[in-house]
TIDRENKOL-843795 format. One record per residue: residue number from 1; x, y, z of N, C-alpha, C in turn. Coordinates in steps of 0.1 Angstrom, whole numbers, always signed. Example, Ala and Ser with C-alpha at 12.3 -4.5 7.8 and 13.67 -1.06 7.14 Angstrom:
! residues 2
+-----+-------+-------+-------+-------+-------+-------+-------+-------+-------+
!   n !  n.c1 !  n.c2 !  n.c3 ! ca.c1 ! ca.c2 ! ca.c3 !  c.c1 !  c.c2 !  c.c3 !
+-----+-------+-------+-------+-------+-------+-------+-------+-------+-------+
!   1 !  +132 !   -57 !   +78 !  +123 !   -45 !   +78 !  +132 !   -33 !   +78 !
!   2 !  +128 !   -22 !   +71 !  +137 !   -11 !   +71 !  +129 !    +0 !   +79 !
+-----+-------+-------+-------+-------+-------+-------+-------+-------+-------+
! end
This chain:
! residues 238
+-----+-------+-------+-------+-------+-------+-------+-------+-------+-------+
!   n !  n.c1 !  n.c2 !  n.c3 ! ca.c1 ! ca.c2 ! ca.c3 !  c.c1 !  c.c2 !  c.c3 !
+-----+-------+-------+-------+-------+-------+-------+-------+-------+-------+
!   1 !    +6 !   -12 !    -1 !    +0 !    +0 !    +0 !    +8 !   +13 !    -1 !
!   2 !    +7 !   +22 !   -12 !   +18 !   +33 !    -9 !   +14 !   +43 !    +1 !
!   3 !   +21 !   +50 !    +6 !   +22 !   +58 !   +18 !   +14 !   +72 !   +14 !
!   4 !    +7 !   +79 !   +20 !    +1 !   +86 !   +19 !    +5 !  +100 !   +16 !
!   5 !    +0 !  +107 !    +9 !    +5 !  +119 !    +1 !   +11 !  +128 !   +13 !
!   6 !   +22 !  +137 !    +9 !   +27 !  +145 !   +17 !   +17 !  +158 !   +16 !
!   7 !   +16 !  +168 !   +25 !   +10 !  +180 !   +27 !   +16 !  +189 !   +17 !
!   8 !   +10 !  +196 !    +8 !   +15 !  +203 !    -2 !   +23 !  +213 !    +6 !
!   9 !   +20 !  +219 !   +16 !   +26 !  +228 !   +21 !   +41 !  +226 !   +27 !
!  10 !   +43 !  +212 !   +36 !   +53 !  +205 !   +38 !   +62 !  +207 !   +27 !
!  11 !   +58 !  +199 !   +15 !   +69 !  +197 !    +5 !   +74 !  +210 !    +0 !
!  12 !   +67 !  +219 !    -1 !   +71 !  +233 !    -5 !   +78 !  +235 !    +4 !
!  13 !   +76 !  +237 !   +17 !   +87 !  +241 !   +26 !  +101 !  +232 !   +24 !
!  14 !  +101 !  +222 !   +24 !  +112 !  +210 !   +20 !  +120 !  +217 !   +11 !
!  15 !  +111 !  +220 !    +0 !  +118 !  +226 !   -14 !  +127 !  +240 !   -10 !
!  16 !  +120 !  +247 !    -3 !  +128 !  +260 !    +4 !  +137 !  +256 !   +12 !
!  17 !  +139 !  +247 !   +17 !  +152 !  +242 !   +28 !  +164 !  +237 !   +15 !
!  18 !  +163 !  +236 !    +4 !  +175 !  +232 !    -2 !  +185 !  +239 !    -3 !
!  19 !  +197 !  +238 !    +2 !  +210 !  +246 !    +3 !  +219 !  +245 !   -12 !
!  20 !  +214 !  +255 !   -22 !  +221 !  +253 !   -34 !  +238 !  +252 !   -35 !
!  21 !  +241 !  +259 !   -23 !  +255 !  +260 !   -23 !  +260 !  +243 !   -19 !
!  22 !  +254 !  +235 !   -16 !  +259 !  +222 !   -10 !  +254 !  +211 !   -15 !
!  23 !  +247 !  +212 !   -28 !  +239 !  +201 !   -35 !  +243 !  +206 !   -50 !
!  24 !  +247 !  +195 !   -60 !  +248 !  +198 !   -75 !  +232 !  +201 !   -79 !
!  25 !  +233 !  +203 !   -91 !  +219 !  +208 !  -102 !  +212 !  +195 !  -101 !
!  26 !  +220 !  +182 !  -103 !  +214 !  +172 !  -108 !  +206 !  +165 !   -93 !
!  27 !  +214 !  +170 !   -81 !  +206 !  +164 !   -69 !  +193 !  +172 !   -68 !
!  28 !  +193 !  +188 !   -72 !  +183 !  +196 !   -70 !  +170 !  +192 !   -78 !
!  29 !  +173 !  +187 !   -91 !  +163 !  +183 !   -98 !  +157 !  +170 !   -94 !
!  30 !  +165 !  +157 !   -89 !  +160 !  +150 !   -84 !  +151 !  +151 !   -72 !
!  31 !  +156 !  +162 !   -64 !  +148 !  +165 !   -54 !  +132 !  +171 !   -54 !
!  32 !  +134 !  +178 !   -68 !  +122 !  +184 !   -74 !  +112 !  +173 !   -78 !
!  33 !  +118 !  +164 !   -83 !  +107 !  +151 !   -89 !  +100 !  +144 !   -77 !
!  34 !  +112 !  +141 !   -68 !  +105 !  +133 !   -54 !   +95 !  +140 !   -49 !
!  35 !   +97 !  +155 !   -46 !   +90 !  +164 !   -39 !   +76 !  +164 !   -45 !
!  36 !   +76 !  +164 !   -58 !   +66 !  +165 !   -67 !   +54 !  +153 !   -64 !
!  37 !   +60 !  +142 !   -68 !   +53 !  +128 !   -63 !   +48 !  +130 !   -50 !
!  38 !   +54 !  +132 !   -39 !   +52 !  +132 !   -25 !   +39 !  +143 !   -26 !
!  39 !   +38 !  +155 !   -34 !   +29 !  +161 !   -31 !   +15 !  +161 !   -37 !
!  40 !   +15 !  +151 !   -49 !    +6 !  +145 !   -55 !    -7 !  +140 !   -47 !
!  41 !   -17 !  +143 !   -46 !   -28 !  +134 !   -37 !   -31 !  +119 !   -43 !
!  42 !   -24 !  +119 !   -59 !   -31 !  +106 !   -64 !   -17 !  +101 !   -67 !
!  43 !   -12 !   +86 !   -67 !    -1 !   +79 !   -71 !    +5 !   +83 !   -83 !
!  44 !   +14 !   +88 !   -85 !   +21 !   +91 !   -97 !   +35 !   +89 !   -98 !
!  45 !   +41 !   +90 !  -110 !   +55 !   +91 !  -112 !   +58 !  +102 !  -120 !
!  46 !   +68 !  +109 !  -117 !   +73 !  +123 !  -119 !   +86 !  +122 !  -127 !
!  47 !   +89 !  +132 !  -139 !  +100 !  +135 !  -143 !  +104 !  +149 !  -144 !
!  48 !  +114 !  +153 !  -150 !  +117 !  +167 !  -149 !  +125 !  +169 !  -164 !
!  49 !  +120 !  +174 !  -174 !  +124 !  +176 !  -186 !  +133 !  +190 !  -185 !
!  50 !  +144 !  +189 !  -193 !  +151 !  +203 !  -194 !  +153 !  +205 !  -210 !
!  51 !  +152 !  +214 !  -216 !  +156 !  +216 !  -229 !  +166 !  +227 !  -232 !
!  52 !  +175 !  +225 !  -240 !  +187 !  +234 !  -242 !  +188 !  +229 !  -257 !
!  53 !  +187 !  +245 !  -265 !  +191 !  +243 !  -280 !  +183 !  +231 !  -289 !
!  54 !  +169 !  +232 !  -283 !  +160 !  +225 !  -289 !  +162 !  +209 !  -287 !
!  55 !  +170 !  +207 !  -279 !  +171 !  +194 !  -277 !  +166 !  +188 !  -261 !
!  56 !  +158 !  +182 !  -259 !  +156 !  +177 !  -247 !  +158 !  +165 !  -240 !
!  57 !  +160 !  +163 !  -228 !  +165 !  +154 !  -221 !  +160 !  +154 !  -207 !
!  58 !  +156 !  +140 !  -199 !  +153 !  +139 !  -186 !  +162 !  +142 !  -176 !
!  59 !  +161 !  +150 !  -169 !  +172 !  +155 !  -159 !  +170 !  +146 !  -143 !
!  60 !  +158 !  +140 !  -144 !  +155 !  +135 !  -132 !  +143 !  +128 !  -133 !
!  61 !  +141 !  +118 !  -125 !  +128 !  +109 !  -126 !  +126 !  +101 !  -115 !
!  62 !  +112 !   +98 !  -111 !  +111 !   +89 !   -99 !  +109 !   +75 !  -104 !
!  63 !  +108 !   +69 !  -116 !  +105 !   +57 !  -119 !  +109 !   +58 !  -135 !
!  64 !  +112 !   +43 !  -139 !  +116 !   +43 !  -157 !  +104 !   +45 !  -162 !
!  65 !   +90 !   +43 !  -157 !   +80 !   +46 !  -165 !   +81 !   +61 !  -171 !
!  66 !   +82 !   +71 !  -161 !   +83 !   +83 !  -164 !   +93 !   +89 !  -175 !
!  67 !  +104 !   +82 !  -172 !  +115 !   +84 !  -181 !  +112 !   +80 !  -197 !
!  68 !  +111 !   +68 !  -199 !  +107 !   +62 !  -209 !   +95 !   +71 !  -216 !
!  69 !   +83 !   +75 !  -209 !   +76 !   +84 !  -215 !   +79 !   +96 !  -221 !
!  70 !   +89 !  +102 !  -215 !   +96 !  +117 !  -221 !  +103 !  +109 !  -230 !
!  71 !  +114 !  +102 !  -232 !  +124 !   +96 !  -239 !  +115 !   +97 !  -254 !
!  72 !  +104 !   +89 !  -253 !   +96 !   +86 !  -265 !   +89 !   +97 !  -273 !
!  73 !   +89 !  +111 !  -266 !   +86 !  +123 !  -271 !   +98 !  +128 !  -276 !
!  74 !  +112 !  +128 !  -269 !  +124 !  +133 !  -277 !  +127 !  +127 !  -290 !
!  75 !  +126 !  +113 !  -289 !  +127 !  +106 !  -304 !  +117 !  +111 !  -313 !
!  76 !  +105 !  +114 !  -312 !   +95 !  +119 !  -323 !   +98 !  +132 !  -322 !
!  77 !  +103 !  +140 !  -313 !  +105 !  +155 !  -314 !   +92 !  +165 !  -310 !
!  78 !   +82 !  +156 !  -305 !   +69 !  +163 !  -300 !   +63 !  +157 !  -291 !
!  79 !   +56 !  +161 !  -282 !   +47 !  +154 !  -272 !   +45 !  +165 !  -264 !
!  80 !   +37 !  +162 !  -254 !   +32 !  +171 !  -239 !   +43 !  +178 !  -233 !
!  81 !   +54 !  +173 !  -229 !   +64 !  +174 !  -222 !   +70 !  +185 !  -230 !
!  82 !   +74 !  +186 !  -243 !   +83 !  +193 !  -252 !   +72 !  +206 !  -254 !
!  83 !   +60 !  +204 !  -257 !   +53 !  +216 !  -260 !   +50 !  +223 !  -246 !
!  84 !   +49 !  +216 !  -236 !   +47 !  +226 !  -222 !   +59 !  +234 !  -220 !
!  85 !   +71 !  +227 !  -220 !   +83 !  +231 !  -220 !   +87 !  +245 !  -229 !
!  86 !   +81 !  +247 !  -242 !   +81 !  +254 !  -252 !   +73 !  +266 !  -248 !
!  87 !   +60 !  +262 !  -243 !   +52 !  +273 !  -243 !   +49 !  +279 !  -227 !
!  88 !   +55 !  +274 !  -218 !   +52 !  +273 !  -205 !   +37 !  +268 !  -200 !
!  89 !   +29 !  +264 !  -208 !   +15 !  +264 !  -205 !   +13 !  +249 !  -198 !
!  90 !    +1 !  +244 !  -191 !    +0 !  +233 !  -186 !    -8 !  +226 !  -196 !
!  91 !    -4 !  +212 !  -201 !   -10 !  +205 !  -208 !   -15 !  +191 !  -201 !
!  92 !   -28 !  +191 !  -199 !   -34 !  +179 !  -195 !   -33 !  +171 !  -206 !
!  93 !   -33 !  +154 !  -203 !   -38 !  +143 !  -211 !   -48 !  +137 !  -202 !
!  94 !   -59 !  +139 !  -201 !   -71 !  +132 !  -191 !   -71 !  +117 !  -196 !
!  95 !   -72 !  +113 !  -208 !   -69 !   +99 !  -209 !   -62 !   +96 !  -224 !
!  96 !   -52 !   +89 !  -219 !   -43 !   +87 !  -233 !   -52 !   +77 !  -241 !
!  97 !   -61 !   +68 !  -240 !   -65 !   +61 !  -250 !   -75 !   +72 !  -263 !
!  98 !   -79 !   +83 !  -253 !   -87 !   +90 !  -263 !   -80 !  +104 !  -268 !
!  99 !   -67 !  +106 !  -266 !   -63 !  +116 !  -272 !   -55 !  +115 !  -285 !
! 100 !   -57 !  +127 !  -293 !   -54 !  +124 !  -306 !   -44 !  +136 !  -311 !
! 101 !   -38 !  +143 !  -297 !   -29 !  +155 !  -302 !   -14 !  +151 !  -303 !
! 102 !   -11 !  +140 !  -297 !    +3 !  +129 !  -298 !    -1 !  +114 !  -297 !
! 103 !   -10 !  +109 !  -312 !   -15 !   +98 !  -310 !    -5 !   +87 !  -312 !
! 104 !    +7 !   +87 !  -313 !   +18 !   +76 !  -314 !   +21 !   +74 !  -299 !
! 105 !   +27 !   +87 !  -292 !   +30 !   +86 !  -279 !   +20 !   +83 !  -270 !
! 106 !    +5 !   +87 !  -273 !    -1 !   +82 !  -264 !    -8 !   +68 !  -265 !
! 107 !    -8 !   +61 !  -279 !   -10 !   +48 !  -282 !    +4 !   +38 !  -271 !
! 108 !   +15 !   +44 !  -277 !   +23 !   +35 !  -267 !   +27 !   +38 !  -252 !
! 109 !   +22 !   +48 !  -251 !   +18 !   +53 !  -233 !    +8 !   +43 !  -229 !
! 110 !    -2 !   +42 !  -234 !   -14 !   +33 !  -228 !   -11 !   +21 !  -230 !
! 111 !    -2 !   +16 !  -238 !    +3 !    +1 !  -239 !   +12 !    -2 !  -226 !
! 112 !   +19 !    +7 !  -221 !   +31 !    +8 !  -209 !   +20 !    +8 !  -199 !
! 113 !    +6 !   +12 !  -200 !    +1 !   +11 !  -185 !    -2 !   +27 !  -180 !
! 114 !    +0 !   +36 !  -187 !    -4 !   +50 !  -184 !   -17 !   +53 !  -190 !
! 115 !   -22 !   +58 !  -178 !   -35 !   +63 !  -182 !   -40 !   +76 !  -184 !
! 116 !   -31 !   +84 !  -176 !   -33 !  +102 !  -178 !   -21 !  +109 !  -176 !
! 117 !   -20 !  +120 !  -180 !    -5 !  +127 !  -175 !    -8 !  +142 !  -174 !
! 118 !    -2 !  +149 !  -171 !    -1 !  +164 !  -170 !   +16 !  +167 !  -171 !
! 119 !   +16 !  +179 !  -182 !   +30 !  +183 !  -184 !   +28 !  +199 !  -179 !
! 120 !   +37 !  +208 !  -169 !   +35 !  +217 !  -164 !   +49 !  +226 !  -170 !
! 121 !   +50 !  +237 !  -180 !   +60 !  +242 !  -182 !   +66 !  +250 !  -173 !
! 122 !   +82 !  +249 !  -169 !   +91 !  +256 !  -163 !   +97 !  +266 !  -167 !
! 123 !   +95 !  +280 !  -168 !  +103 !  +288 !  -178 !  +113 !  +291 !  -168 !
! 124 !  +128 !  +282 !  -171 !  +138 !  +286 !  -161 !  +147 !  +298 !  -161 !
! 125 !  +153 !  +299 !  -178 !  +160 !  +311 !  -182 !  +159 !  +311 !  -196 !
! 126 !  +163 !  +320 !  -205 !  +164 !  +320 !  -218 !  +169 !  +309 !  -224 !
! 127 !  +179 !  +304 !  -222 !  +190 !  +293 !  -227 !  +182 !  +280 !  -223 !
! 128 !  +176 !  +280 !  -214 !  +173 !  +263 !  -208 !  +155 !  +264 !  -206 !
! 129 !  +145 !  +260 !  -210 !  +133 !  +257 !  -203 !  +131 !  +243 !  -202 !
! 130 !  +119 !  +242 !  -193 !  +119 !  +228 !  -187 !  +104 !  +222 !  -188 !
! 131 !  +100 !  +210 !  -181 !   +87 !  +210 !  -180 !   +86 !  +198 !  -166 !
! 132 !   +76 !  +200 !  -157 !   +74 !  +190 !  -149 !   +63 !  +181 !  -154 !
! 133 !   +68 !  +168 !  -152 !   +57 !  +158 !  -160 !   +51 !  +150 !  -151 !
! 134 !   +36 !  +147 !  -148 !   +34 !  +136 !  -137 !   +24 !  +126 !  -146 !
! 135 !   +29 !  +114 !  -142 !   +21 !  +105 !  -151 !   +13 !   +97 !  -140 !
! 136 !    +1 !   +90 !  -144 !    -6 !   +81 !  -134 !   -10 !   +71 !  -144 !
! 137 !   -16 !   +61 !  -137 !   -18 !   +48 !  -144 !   -31 !   +45 !  -145 !
! 138 !   -40 !   +56 !  -140 !   -55 !   +55 !  -143 !   -60 !   +67 !  -153 !
! 139 !   -66 !   +65 !  -159 !   -75 !   +78 !  -168 !   -80 !   +87 !  -156 !
! 140 !   -81 !  +103 !  -160 !   -87 !  +111 !  -154 !   -83 !  +112 !  -140 !
! 141 !   -68 !  +111 !  -138 !   -64 !  +111 !  -122 !   -64 !  +125 !  -119 !
! 142 !   -63 !  +134 !  -127 !   -59 !  +146 !  -123 !   -72 !  +157 !  -123 !
! 143 !   -77 !  +158 !  -113 !   -88 !  +168 !  -115 !   -85 !  +181 !  -110 !
! 144 !   -94 !  +192 !  -112 !   -88 !  +206 !  -111 !   -79 !  +210 !   -97 !
! 145 !   -84 !  +205 !   -87 !   -76 !  +203 !   -75 !   -64 !  +201 !   -73 !
! 146 !   -63 !  +186 !   -80 !   -48 !  +182 !   -81 !   -41 !  +191 !   -90 !
! 147 !   -45 !  +195 !  -103 !   -36 !  +203 !  -110 !   -32 !  +218 !  -106 !
! 148 !   -41 !  +224 !   -98 !   -40 !  +233 !   -90 !   -27 !  +230 !   -81 !
! 149 !   -29 !  +220 !   -74 !   -17 !  +218 !   -64 !    -4 !  +215 !   -72 !
! 150 !    -4 !  +207 !   -84 !   +12 !  +206 !   -92 !   +12 !  +223 !   -96 !
! 151 !    +5 !  +228 !  -103 !    +9 !  +241 !  -109 !   +16 !  +248 !   -94 !
! 152 !   +10 !  +249 !   -84 !   +14 !  +258 !   -73 !   +28 !  +255 !   -72 !
! 153 !   +30 !  +237 !   -69 !   +42 !  +231 !   -67 !   +52 !  +234 !   -76 !
! 154 !   +50 !  +236 !   -90 !   +56 !  +239 !  -101 !   +64 !  +253 !  -101 !
! 155 !   +54 !  +260 !   -96 !   +59 !  +277 !   -93 !   +71 !  +277 !   -87 !
! 156 !   +72 !  +268 !   -77 !   +81 !  +270 !   -63 !   +93 !  +259 !   -71 !
! 157 !   +89 !  +250 !   -77 !  +103 !  +242 !   -87 !  +110 !  +253 !   -96 !
! 158 !  +102 !  +260 !  -103 !  +107 !  +269 !  -114 !  +117 !  +275 !  -110 !
! 159 !  +113 !  +283 !   -94 !  +122 !  +292 !   -87 !  +134 !  +284 !   -85 !
! 160 !  +134 !  +273 !   -76 !  +143 !  +265 !   -74 !  +153 !  +260 !   -85 !
! 161 !  +146 !  +255 !   -96 !  +154 !  +253 !  -110 !  +163 !  +265 !  -114 !
! 162 !  +156 !  +279 !  -114 !  +165 !  +289 !  -120 !  +176 !  +293 !  -109 !
! 163 !  +171 !  +290 !   -97 !  +184 !  +293 !   -88 !  +194 !  +284 !   -88 !
! 164 !  +189 !  +271 !   -90 !  +204 !  +261 !   -90 !  +209 !  +264 !  -102 !
! 165 !  +203 !  +267 !  -117 !  +208 !  +267 !  -129 !  +220 !  +279 !  -129 !
! 166 !  +214 !  +291 !  -122 !  +223 !  +303 !  -119 !  +235 !  +302 !  -113 !
! 167 !  +231 !  +292 !   -98 !  +241 !  +287 !   -92 !  +254 !  +280 !   -99 !
! 168 !  +248 !  +270 !  -109 !  +257 !  +261 !  -116 !  +266 !  +269 !  -123 !
! 169 !  +257 !  +277 !  -132 !  +268 !  +285 !  -142 !  +276 !  +295 !  -134 !
! 170 !  +272 !  +299 !  -124 !  +282 !  +309 !  -116 !  +297 !  +302 !  -112 !
! 171 !  +290 !  +288 !  -106 !  +303 !  +280 !  -104 !  +312 !  +274 !  -114 !
! 172 !  +308 !  +274 !  -123 !  +315 !  +272 !  -136 !  +322 !  +282 !  -141 !
! 173 !  +314 !  +295 !  -141 !  +322 !  +307 !  -141 !  +336 !  +307 !  -134 !
! 174 !  +331 !  +307 !  -121 !  +343 !  +309 !  -114 !  +355 !  +299 !  -115 !
! 175 !  +354 !  +285 !  -117 !  +360 !  +275 !  -118 !  +368 !  +279 !  -132 !
! 176 !  +362 !  +284 !  -140 !  +370 !  +287 !  -154 !  +378 !  +298 !  -150 !
! 177 !  +376 !  +309 !  -145 !  +383 !  +321 !  -140 !  +395 !  +316 !  -131 !
! 178 !  +395 !  +307 !  -124 !  +406 !  +303 !  -116 !  +413 !  +295 !  -126 !
! 179 !  +411 !  +288 !  -135 !  +417 !  +280 !  -143 !  +426 !  +289 !  -151 !
! 180 !  +419 !  +300 !  -156 !  +424 !  +312 !  -164 !  +436 !  +319 !  -156 !
! 181 !  +435 !  +320 !  -145 !  +445 !  +327 !  -137 !  +457 !  +319 !  -133 !
! 182 !  +452 !  +305 !  -131 !  +466 !  +296 !  -129 !  +472 !  +295 !  -142 !
! 183 !  +467 !  +294 !  -151 !  +475 !  +293 !  -166 !  +481 !  +309 !  -165 !
! 184 !  +478 !  +317 !  -167 !  +484 !  +332 !  -168 !  +496 !  +334 !  -158 !
! 185 !  +495 !  +326 !  -145 !  +509 !  +326 !  -134 !  +516 !  +317 !  -141 !
! 186 !  +515 !  +305 !  -147 !  +525 !  +296 !  -150 !  +531 !  +303 !  -163 !
! 187 !  +524 !  +307 !  -171 !  +529 !  +313 !  -183 !  +538 !  +327 !  -177 !
! 188 !  +532 !  +332 !  -171 !  +541 !  +343 !  -165 !  +555 !  +339 !  -158 !
! 189 !  +557 !  +327 !  -153 !  +568 !  +324 !  -148 !  +577 !  +317 !  -156 !
! 190 !  +571 !  +311 !  -167 !  +578 !  +307 !  -181 !  +584 !  +318 !  -188 !
! 191 !  +578 !  +330 !  -189 !  +584 !  +340 !  -197 !  +594 !  +345 !  -187 !
! 192 !  +594 !  +344 !  -173 !  +606 !  +352 !  -167 !  +617 !  +342 !  -168 !
! 193 !  +616 !  +327 !  -167 !  +626 !  +318 !  -172 !  +632 !  +322 !  -185 !
! 194 !  +627 !  +322 !  -195 !  +630 !  +325 !  -207 !  +639 !  +341 !  -207 !
! 195 !  +630 !  +349 !  -203 !  +639 !  +361 !  -202 !  +653 !  +360 !  -194 !
! 196 !  +652 !  +353 !  -186 !  +668 !  +353 !  -178 !  +676 !  +345 !  -188 !
! 197 !  +670 !  +336 !  -192 !  +680 !  +328 !  -200 !  +684 !  +335 !  -214 !
! 198 !  +676 !  +343 !  -218 !  +683 !  +349 !  -234 !  +682 !  +364 !  -234 !
! 199 !  +681 !  +369 !  -220 !  +682 !  +384 !  -219 !  +672 !  +390 !  -228 !
! 200 !  +659 !  +384 !  -231 !  +649 !  +390 !  -240 !  +639 !  +399 !  -233 !
! 201 !  +631 !  +407 !  -239 !  +619 !  +412 !  -235 !  +605 !  +403 !  -235 !
! 202 !  +598 !  +408 !  -226 !  +585 !  +398 !  -223 !  +578 !  +391 !  -236 !
! 203 !  +577 !  +402 !  -246 !  +572 !  +397 !  -261 !  +578 !  +386 !  -265 !
! 204 !  +592 !  +389 !  -265 !  +598 !  +380 !  -271 !  +599 !  +365 !  -265 !
! 205 !  +599 !  +365 !  -250 !  +598 !  +354 !  -244 !  +584 !  +345 !  -248 !
! 206 !  +574 !  +353 !  -248 !  +559 !  +347 !  -254 !  +560 !  +342 !  -266 !
! 207 !  +567 !  +350 !  -274 !  +567 !  +342 !  -287 !  +575 !  +328 !  -289 !
! 208 !  +584 !  +327 !  -277 !  +595 !  +315 !  -281 !  +583 !  +306 !  -274 !
! 209 !  +574 !  +308 !  -264 !  +566 !  +297 !  -260 !  +554 !  +295 !  -270 !
! 210 !  +552 !  +305 !  -278 !  +541 !  +302 !  -287 !  +545 !  +294 !  -298 !
! 211 !  +558 !  +292 !  -300 !  +564 !  +287 !  -315 !  +564 !  +270 !  -307 !
! 212 !  +571 !  +272 !  -296 !  +571 !  +259 !  -291 !  +559 !  +253 !  -290 !
! 213 !  +548 !  +258 !  -288 !  +534 !  +252 !  -284 !  +529 !  +250 !  -297 !
! 214 !  +532 !  +259 !  -309 !  +528 !  +256 !  -324 !  +534 !  +242 !  -329 !
! 215 !  +549 !  +242 !  -327 !  +556 !  +232 !  -330 !  +552 !  +219 !  -326 !
! 216 !  +550 !  +219 !  -313 !  +546 !  +206 !  -306 !  +535 !  +202 !  -306 !
! 217 !  +526 !  +211 !  -312 !  +510 !  +208 !  -309 !  +503 !  +206 !  -298 !
! 218 !  +512 !  +216 !  -287 !  +505 !  +213 !  -274 !  +501 !  +230 !  -269 !
! 219 !  +492 !  +232 !  -261 !  +489 !  +244 !  -254 !  +498 !  +252 !  -248 !
! 220 !  +500 !  +263 !  -250 !  +510 !  +274 !  -243 !  +512 !  +272 !  -228 !
! 221 !  +499 !  +268 !  -224 !  +501 !  +266 !  -208 !  +508 !  +253 !  -206 !
! 222 !  +507 !  +244 !  -212 !  +512 !  +230 !  -208 !  +526 !  +233 !  -211 !
! 223 !  +528 !  +239 !  -224 !  +546 !  +241 !  -226 !  +551 !  +252 !  -215 !
! 224 !  +544 !  +258 !  -209 !  +553 !  +267 !  -196 !  +551 !  +261 !  -188 !
! 225 !  +540 !  +253 !  -183 !  +542 !  +244 !  -172 !  +555 !  +233 !  -175 !
! 226 !  +557 !  +228 !  -187 !  +567 !  +218 !  -188 !  +583 !  +228 !  -184 !
! 227 !  +581 !  +239 !  -187 !  +596 !  +248 !  -184 !  +597 !  +251 !  -169 !
! 228 !  +584 !  +253 !  -166 !  +587 !  +254 !  -149 !  +590 !  +243 !  -142 !
! 229 !  +583 !  +232 !  -147 !  +588 !  +220 !  -136 !  +601 !  +218 !  -141 !
! 230 !  +607 !  +220 !  -152 !  +620 !  +214 !  -157 !  +631 !  +223 !  -149 !
! 231 !  +624 !  +238 !  -145 !  +636 !  +245 !  -140 !  +636 !  +242 !  -123 !
! 232 !  +624 !  +239 !  -122 !  +623 !  +235 !  -105 !  +631 !  +222 !  -103 !
! 233 !  +631 !  +212 !  -111 !  +639 !  +202 !  -111 !  +651 !  +207 !  -111 !
! 234 !  +655 !  +214 !  -119 !  +673 !  +218 !  -119 !  +677 !  +223 !  -104 !
! 235 !  +665 !  +234 !  -100 !  +671 !  +238 !   -86 !  +671 !  +229 !   -77 !
! 236 !  +663 !  +218 !   -78 !  +660 !  +210 !   -67 !  +674 !  +199 !   -65 !
! 237 !  +677 !  +199 !   -78 !  +690 !  +189 !   -80 !  +706 !  +195 !   -74 !
! 238 !  +704 !  +207 !   -77 !  +716 !  +220 !   -78 !  +722 !  +219 !   -63 !
+-----+-------+-------+-------+-------+-------+-------+-------+-------+-------+
! end
């Protein structure tokens, strides 16, 4: 017997307690899917679709059934989760056996045991959109009250996803900047070594690094690091 649904207010509160700085984006998406399942008053399986550059993928899911229903849409390039992600609308499918908007997807879903579904668009940011997809094994599982609960939850989820995406992008940018600063530091060290050895200018020293990089088909940073390591090795043996 499935456990009773979690009060939506409790699910919303738990979503708000997610600390984005302590968990990765994938973990946030999975938590969104699990909380949406718990918040539904009827037994469901949930997935989260993200669409980037017109390519959809299932970023989180509570059961293989939900993931498979999504992936059938990606293969065909159309379906309720993709359309909801593109439009930001709520797209219910009350009875898959009677729906003619996505006939092939609906037919295959019905054979897999899905009776009804609802997809709710999640406008995250310009480059990424998504949808919260909820699947039930019985037809007409989503009445107006249930859809209202899921819509409210999706609004919370959209904020969490947007913040997670922003945090993930910011963390990536910070990491790239750190790598760039480290590269610049080692290149400057290598230039100093060349300038000391050849009595040349900074520009001439960099040109030496660039030529070795081109001739050896290696990055300038890798050439510089090898030179710095070699100089450090000489110092340690002297």
